[in-house]
Each structure stands twice: as C-alpha cells, then as structure tokens.
N, C-alpha and C positions, 0 to 999 in steps of 0.2 A: 516571487513565485515560490511555492513550497515544494520540497522534494522529500523523499523518504530515505532514511539512513538506518543502519544498524551499527552497534558497537558493543564492545565488551562492557561489563558492569563498571569497570574502573575508568571508562571513557576512552580507552585505547582501541586500536584497530577499527577505526571508523570506515564504513563502506557505504557509498551512495548506491541505493537500489533503483531509484527512478531518476530520470533526467529528461523531462518533457518540456519544461518551461511553461506548462499550462496549469500547474498547480496540482498537487497530490496531497490529500489530507486524511486524517483520522485512521492511521494504520492500526490494525488490530490482529494480534497473533491468533492463529487457529488453536484449538485446545491441545492438539498434538505437537504444536510448534513447527510444523512443516510448511505452513503457508501464512501469508499476510493478506488480509482483506483491507481495502482502502478505497477512498473516493478520489475521483480525478475529473478534470475538465478536458482531457486530451482529445475528445471528439466534440467539444463545444459545451455540452450540458454536463451537469454533475451526474456521474455514473459510478456504479460499484464495480470494482475489479478485484481479482485475487491473483497473487503471484507466489512462486516458490520462495522460500526463505532467503535464497541467494539473488533474488530479483529477476529470475528467469521465468519463462512460461506465464506471462501476463495474459489473463483472460478476462473479458468483460462479462459480468454476471447479470447485471440489470442496467437498464438505460436511464433510470432515475433513482434517487434515494441517497442514503448515507450509511456507510459501514462503520458504525460506532462500536459494535460488539457482536461477537459470534452468537450470542444468546438472544439478540433482538430479532 
C-alpha cells in the first residue's frame, strides 16, 4: 500500500501524511504550496482528495479520476 510523505530536500525530517492502508498515489502540490491533491482508494474506488500541507483537513473532491497535476 502506498502512503504520502513529505521531507526536507536533503531527505531529513520525513513526515507521513496519510495512513489509510488503502493506497494513496500521485501527490501534487498546489501552486501556492499550501495543499496537496492526491488520489486514494480509501472509499473503494479511485477518487481525488486534497489535504493541507501538514496532512490535515482531507477532503474528497471527485469520486473518480486522477490528480496528476493542478493544471489538468
């Protein structure tokens, strides 16, 4: 299962943002760096979610699809 992490550019200070066991993929930073869009199977189907940069305030945006880029 895939989870989403953030870390410093030198690989230190690794922080796990998701922990569902259902798979979380394709994280993409928002242009302002405040949120991360990603896909997850946490409700069974592949769906699009967005969360704050610290992993809080996770919200489902769409019930199908893939969040590969904020510009798509």
